[in-house]
MARZA-284632 format. One record per atom (N, C-alpha, C, O, CB): residue in one letter; atom name; x, y, z. Coordinates in steps of 0.1 Angstrom, whole numbers, m for minus. Glycine has a CB too. Example, Ala and Ser with C-alpha at 12.3 -4.5 7.8 and 13.67 -1.06 7.14 Angstrom:
{rec A,N,{132,m57,78}}
{rec A,CA,{123,m45,78}}
{rec A,C,{132,m33,78}}
{rec A,O,{142,m33,85}}
{rec A,CB,{113,m45,90}}
{rec S,N,{128,m22,71}}
{rec S,CA,{137,m11,71}}
{rec S,C,{129,0,79}}
{rec S,O,{134,11,80}}
{rec S,CB,{141,m6,57}}
end
This chain:
{rec X,N,{52,m70,103}}
{rec X,CA,{57,m61,96}}
{rec X,C,{61,m48,91}}
{rec X,O,{67,m46,80}}
{rec X,CB,{56,m62,94}}
{rec X,N,{55,m38,101}}
{rec X,CA,{65,m27,98}}
{rec X,C,{65,m19,112}}
{rec X,O,{55,m15,116}}
{rec X,CB,{60,m18,85}}
{rec X,N,{76,m17,118}}
{rec X,CA,{74,m8,131}}
{rec X,C,{71,4,131}}
{rec X,O,{79,12,127}}
{rec X,CB,{84,m7,137}}
{rec X,N,{58,8,137}}
{rec X,CA,{53,22,137}}
{rec X,C,{52,25,152}}
{rec X,O,{49,17,161}}
{rec X,CB,{39,24,129}}
{rec X,N,{55,39,152}}
{rec X,CA,{55,47,169}}
{rec X,C,{37,49,170}}
{rec X,O,{30,44,161}}
{rec X,CB,{65,68,170}}
{rec X,N,{32,56,180}}
{rec X,CA,{20,60,185}}
{rec X,C,{14,68,174}}
{rec X,O,{3,66,170}}
{rec X,CB,{21,67,198}}
{rec X,N,{24,79,171}}
{rec X,CA,{23,88,165}}
{rec X,C,{19,86,147}}
{rec X,O,{15,95,140}}
{rec X,CB,{34,93,170}}
{rec X,N,{23,74,144}}
{rec X,CA,{26,74,128}}
{rec X,C,{6,70,123}}
{rec X,O,{m3,65,129}}
{rec X,CB,{41,56,122}}
{rec X,N,{8,76,114}}
{rec X,CA,{m4,80,103}}
{rec X,C,{m8,70,96}}
{rec X,O,{1,69,88}}
{rec X,CB,{0,88,93}}
{rec X,N,{m17,61,93}}
{rec X,CA,{m19,53,81}}
{rec X,C,{m30,56,72}}
{rec X,O,{m41,60,76}}
{rec X,CB,{m21,40,85}}
{rec X,N,{m28,54,59}}
{rec X,CA,{m42,61,55}}
{rec X,C,{m43,46,44}}
{rec X,O,{m33,40,41}}
{rec X,CB,{m42,81,47}}
{rec X,N,{m56,43,40}}
{rec X,CA,{m58,31,32}}
{rec X,C,{m69,35,23}}
{rec X,O,{m79,38,28}}
{rec X,CB,{m60,19,41}}
{rec X,N,{m67,34,9}}
{rec X,CA,{m75,44,2}}
{rec X,C,{m83,32,m8}}
{rec X,O,{m75,27,m16}}
{rec X,CB,{m64,59,m6}}
{rec X,N,{m93,29,m9}}
{rec X,CA,{m94,20,m28}}
{rec X,C,{m99,28,m35}}
{rec X,O,{m108,37,m34}}
{rec X,CB,{m105,5,m31}}
{rec X,N,{m89,23,m46}}
{rec X,CA,{m97,36,m57}}
{rec X,C,{m93,28,m74}}
{rec X,O,{m86,19,m78}}
{rec X,CB,{m87,59,m54}}
{rec X,N,{m97,33,m77}}
{rec X,CA,{m103,29,m92}}
{rec X,C,{m92,30,m104}}
{rec X,O,{m90,40,m110}}
{rec X,CB,{m116,40,m96}}
{rec X,N,{m87,20,m106}}
{rec X,CA,{m72,19,m112}}
{rec X,C,{m76,23,m130}}
{rec X,O,{m82,16,m139}}
{rec X,CB,{m64,m2,m109}}
{rec X,N,{m72,33,m132}}
{rec X,CA,{m67,36,m146}}
{rec X,C,{m57,34,m157}}
{rec X,O,{m58,38,m169}}
{rec X,CB,{m65,42,m146}}
{rec X,N,{m48,26,m150}}
{rec X,CA,{m39,20,m156}}
{rec X,C,{m43,7,m170}}
{rec X,O,{m47,m4,m166}}
{rec X,CB,{m33,15,m145}}
{rec X,N,{m43,9,m181}}
{rec X,CA,{m45,m2,m193}}
{rec X,C,{m40,m11,m182}}
{rec X,O,{m32,m9,m173}}
{rec X,CB,{m35,m2,m211}}
{rec X,N,{m50,m25,m185}}
{rec X,CA,{m44,m40,m179}}
{rec X,C,{m45,m38,m165}}
{rec X,O,{m44,m49,m160}}
{rec X,CB,{m26,m45,m183}}
{rec X,N,{m46,m31,m158}}
{rec X,CA,{m48,m35,m146}}
{rec X,C,{m65,m36,m140}}
{rec X,O,{m74,m30,m145}}
{rec X,CB,{m41,m26,m138}}
{rec X,N,{m65,m45,m128}}
{rec X,CA,{m74,m48,m124}}
{rec X,C,{m82,m37,m120}}
{rec X,O,{m77,m28,m114}}
{rec X,CB,{m71,m56,m116}}
{rec X,N,{m96,m36,m123}}
{rec X,CA,{m106,m22,m120}}
{rec X,C,{m105,m14,m103}}
{rec X,O,{m109,m3,m102}}
{rec X,CB,{m124,m27,m122}}
{rec X,N,{m97,m23,m90}}
{rec X,CA,{m97,m17,m83}}
{rec X,C,{m79,m15,m78}}
{rec X,O,{m71,m24,m81}}
{rec X,CB,{m107,m22,m74}}
{rec X,N,{m77,m8,m75}}
{rec X,CA,{m61,m8,m65}}
{rec X,C,{m64,0,m53}}
{rec X,O,{m71,10,m53}}
{rec X,CB,{m45,0,m73}}
{rec X,N,{m55,m11,m39}}
{rec X,CA,{m59,m1,m26}}
{rec X,C,{m42,6,m25}}
{rec X,O,{m31,1,m27}}
{rec X,CB,{m66,m13,m7}}
{rec X,N,{m45,18,m21}}
{rec X,CA,{m29,27,m20}}
{rec X,C,{m30,26,m4}}
{rec X,O,{m40,27,3}}
{rec X,CB,{m29,47,m28}}
{rec X,N,{m16,23,1}}
{rec X,CA,{m14,22,12}}
{rec X,C,{m4,32,17}}
{rec X,O,{8,28,15}}
{rec X,CB,{m13,11,13}}
{rec X,N,{m5,43,24}}
{rec X,CA,{1,55,27}}
{rec X,C,{3,55,41}}
{rec X,O,{m6,56,50}}
{rec X,CB,{m8,67,22}}
{rec X,N,{16,53,44}}
{rec X,CA,{23,52,60}}
{rec X,C,{31,69,63}}
{rec X,O,{37,72,53}}
{rec X,CB,{38,36,60}}
{rec X,N,{31,79,74}}
{rec X,CA,{34,89,78}}
{rec X,C,{38,88,92}}
{rec X,O,{30,89,102}}
{rec X,CB,{25,97,74}}
{rec X,N,{55,85,91}}
{rec X,CA,{60,86,111}}
{rec X,C,{74,94,108}}
{rec X,O,{85,90,103}}
{rec X,CB,{64,64,122}}
{rec X,N,{70,107,112}}
{rec X,CA,{79,117,113}}
{rec X,C,{80,122,100}}
{rec X,O,{70,123,92}}
{rec X,CB,{91,113,119}}
{rec X,N,{93,125,96}}
{rec X,CA,{99,129,84}}
{rec X,C,{95,119,77}}
{rec X,O,{89,125,68}}
{rec X,CB,{114,131,83}}
{rec X,N,{94,108,75}}
{rec X,CA,{92,97,65}}
{rec X,C,{78,93,60}}
{rec X,O,{67,92,67}}
{rec X,CB,{97,85,70}}
{rec X,N,{79,93,47}}
{rec X,CA,{66,85,41}}
{rec X,C,{68,78,32}}
{rec X,O,{75,79,22}}
{rec X,CB,{57,92,37}}
{rec X,N,{57,64,36}}
{rec X,CA,{60,53,30}}
{rec X,C,{50,48,17}}
{rec X,O,{41,42,22}}
{rec X,CB,{62,43,41}}
{rec X,N,{48,49,7}}
{rec X,CA,{34,44,0}}
{rec X,C,{36,33,m10}}
{rec X,O,{46,31,m17}}
{rec X,CB,{25,58,m8}}
{rec X,N,{25,27,m9}}
{rec X,CA,{25,12,m18}}
{rec X,C,{11,13,m26}}
{rec X,O,{2,16,m19}}
{rec X,CB,{26,m5,m7}}
{rec X,N,{9,11,m39}}
{rec X,CA,{m1,7,m46}}
{rec X,C,{0,m7,m49}}
{rec X,O,{10,m13,m54}}
{rec X,CB,{m3,14,m57}}
{rec X,N,{m15,m15,m45}}
{rec X,CA,{m14,m30,m46}}
{rec X,C,{m26,m30,m54}}
{rec X,O,{m36,m25,m50}}
{rec X,CB,{m14,m41,m31}}
{rec X,N,{m25,m36,m67}}
{rec X,CA,{m34,m40,m76}}
{rec X,C,{m50,m49,m70}}
{rec X,O,{m51,m60,m76}}
{rec X,CB,{m24,m48,m86}}
{rec X,N,{m57,m47,m64}}
{rec X,CA,{m66,m55,m56}}
{rec X,C,{m74,m46,m50}}
{rec X,O,{m69,m36,m46}}
{rec X,CB,{m60,m64,m47}}
{rec X,N,{m86,m48,m49}}
{rec X,CA,{m95,m43,m42}}
{rec X,C,{m94,m46,m26}}
{rec X,O,{m92,m58,m23}}
{rec X,CB,{m107,m47,m49}}
{rec X,N,{m96,m36,m17}}
{rec X,CA,{m92,m39,m7}}
{rec X,C,{m99,m50,5}}
{rec X,O,{m93,m55,14}}
{rec X,CB,{m91,m27,m4}}
{rec X,N,{m110,m52,2}}
{rec X,CA,{m115,m66,6}}
{rec X,C,{m109,m79,4}}
{rec X,O,{m109,m89,11}}
{rec X,CB,{m126,m68,2}}
{rec X,N,{m103,m77,m9}}
{rec X,CA,{m92,m90,m11}}
{rec X,C,{m79,m91,m6}}
{rec X,O,{m73,m101,m7}}
{rec X,CB,{m89,m92,m24}}
{rec X,N,{m73,m79,2}}
{rec X,CA,{m60,m79,0}}
{rec X,C,{m59,m91,15}}
{rec X,O,{m68,m97,20}}
{rec X,CB,{m53,m61,0}}
{rec X,N,{m47,m91,18}}
{rec X,CA,{m45,m101,30}}
{rec X,C,{m30,m92,36}}
{rec X,O,{m24,m83,31}}
{rec X,CB,{m42,m120,23}}
{rec X,N,{m28,m98,48}}
{rec X,CA,{m16,m94,55}}
{rec X,C,{m5,m96,46}}
{rec X,O,{1,m85,43}}
{rec X,CB,{m14,m101,68}}
{rec X,N,{0,m110,40}}
{rec X,CA,{10,m111,33}}
{rec X,C,{11,m101,18}}
{rec X,O,{22,m96,13}}
{rec X,CB,{10,m124,32}}
{rec X,N,{m3,m101,12}}
{rec X,CA,{m3,m87,2}}
{rec X,C,{2,m75,6}}
{rec X,O,{6,m68,m4}}
{rec X,CB,{m17,m83,m2}}
{rec X,N,{5,m68,18}}
{rec X,CA,{7,m52,24}}
{rec X,C,{22,m54,27}}
{rec X,O,{31,m46,23}}
{rec X,CB,{m2,m47,40}}
{rec X,N,{26,m68,35}}
{rec X,CA,{37,m72,37}}
{rec X,C,{47,m73,28}}
{rec X,O,{58,m69,30}}
{rec X,CB,{37,m80,42}}
{rec X,N,{42,m79,15}}
{rec X,CA,{53,m84,2}}
{rec X,C,{51,m69,m3}}
{rec X,O,{63,m69,m8}}
{rec X,CB,{48,m100,m11}}
{rec X,N,{47,m58,m7}}
{rec X,CA,{45,m46,m10}}
{rec X,C,{53,m39,m5}}
{rec X,O,{61,m35,m13}}
{rec X,CB,{34,m42,m9}}
{rec X,N,{56,m36,8}}
{rec X,CA,{64,m29,20}}
{rec X,C,{75,m33,14}}
{rec X,O,{80,m26,6}}
{rec X,CB,{63,m34,36}}
{rec X,N,{78,m44,18}}
{rec X,CA,{91,m56,13}}
{rec X,C,{103,m51,1}}
{rec X,O,{114,m48,m1}}
{rec X,CB,{82,m72,5}}
{rec X,N,{90,m52,m6}}
{rec X,CA,{95,m46,m22}}
{rec X,C,{94,m33,m27}}
{rec X,O,{97,m30,m39}}
{rec X,CB,{89,m52,m33}}
{rec X,N,{90,m25,m20}}
{rec X,CA,{89,m10,m19}}
{rec X,C,{105,m5,m30}}
{rec X,O,{116,m9,m28}}
{rec X,CB,{90,m4,2}}
{rec X,N,{101,3,m40}}
{rec X,CA,{113,7,m47}}
{rec X,C,{120,4,m57}}
{rec X,O,{127,10,m65}}
{rec X,CB,{120,6,m42}}
{rec X,N,{114,m13,m54}}
{rec X,CA,{122,m25,m65}}
{rec X,C,{119,m21,m76}}
{rec X,O,{109,m14,m76}}
{rec X,CB,{117,m41,m66}}
{rec X,N,{125,m24,m87}}
{rec X,CA,{119,m23,m104}}
{rec X,C,{111,m39,m101}}
{rec X,O,{114,m48,m93}}
{rec X,CB,{135,m23,m121}}
{rec X,N,{99,m37,m113}}
{rec X,CA,{89,m52,m111}}
{rec X,C,{97,m61,m117}}
{rec X,O,{94,m73,m118}}
{rec X,CB,{72,m54,m119}}
end
């Protein structure tokens, strides 16, 4: 999915989603590796996420919907 070094920092947080029409929970995944930062928001509760959801979010990061 992502190739990360041993010093990479990964933060995963489940938040209440306040965007109209959004599911009640979203999961935000932040990866920091050196000067590079990547962040994705996935409109699912953490317990409902799959590896495929995370892979798709990072693969399509920065692309318009």
